N, C-alpha and C positions, 0 to 999 in steps of 0.2 A: 777571497777569505771565508773560511767557515766558522760561525759562530757555534762552538762545541756545547754551549751550554742550551741553547735555543734547541740545536740539534738533539740533545741528549734529553731534554723535556719531552719533544714531540716521540721519540723513540720510546721512551718510558711509559707514555701513555698507551701507545701499542702494545707493548710489552705486559702490562697490568692486565689487557684482555686476551692475551696470547698464551698458548700453552707452554711457550718457550721464550727465550730471549730474542730480542731485534737487534738489528746491526745495520749498519752502512759503511761502506769503504769510502774514506775520505781522501786518502792517497793511495796511490798504487794501482796495480792492475796491468795488463798488458805486458809489455817488457820490462816493467820497474822491478827491481830487486826489493826496494823497499816499501812494505804495506803497511797501513794503518787504518784502523776501524774503529768506530764508535759503537759499544754495545750495550744495550739497556737490559737489565735482568730486574723483574719483580722479586720481591723477598721470596727467597728459597729456590729461585730458578738456578739453573747451572750452565755452564758453557765449558767446552775442553778443546785442546789442541792436541791431537795425538801424533802429528807429524813432526819430523825433525826440521828443525830451522835453526839457522846460525847464531842469531840472537834475538832476545824478545824481551820487551818491557810493557808493564801495564801501569796506568796512572789511573787511581780512583778520582773521577771528576766529583761525584756524589755518592753518597751511602757507603756501605762497608762491604767487603767480600772476604770469603776464606778461600786461601789457596792450597793446592794439593799438588807437589810434584811426586816422583817416583820414591823418594825417600826423607820427604818434608812437608810440613804442613805450617802455614802461617797466616797472620791475619792482616790486612791493610784497609785502612780508612781513607776518608775523604783528604785528598792531597798527596797520599803516599805513592811514591813511583818505586817499583818493583822490578828487578831483573827477573825474568822467567827462565826455568831450566829448559834447555834445548830438546829434551828427550821428550817431552810432552808435560802438560799440566791441566789443572782443573779449577776453575773459579765458581765459588758458589755465595750467591747475595745473601747477606745476613739481613739486610734490610733492602727497600727497593734503591737501585744503584745503577750509575752509568761509569763505564770505564773506557777508556783510550788504549787500545793495543797496538803496538808497533812492533814489527817484525822483519827481519832481513830473511829471505827465503835463502835455504841452503842451496848451493849451486852444486851440480854432478861433478865428480872429477873425472 
């Protein structure tokens, strides 16, 4: 079992010293379709996903982020669970933030 708060704090310390966000995969990889990563973003840092996924969500564990999709922009704060657009999105930290991103990889038909 992973303590997301402890993991997030450690990643956030790294992100505050880095030029960009830091992350770690907590579930997934290999043959698994369902993926989860904890991502820490210092104030002003951004992350994006440009590849197609079947489904994706983002939970704000700490802080606040601004999310942008192809035709939509919205804010998410601590405790918010957001359905992310499958065609790509971008998150920018409004404050030092930690998020849990979960996605299901699109399978080739």
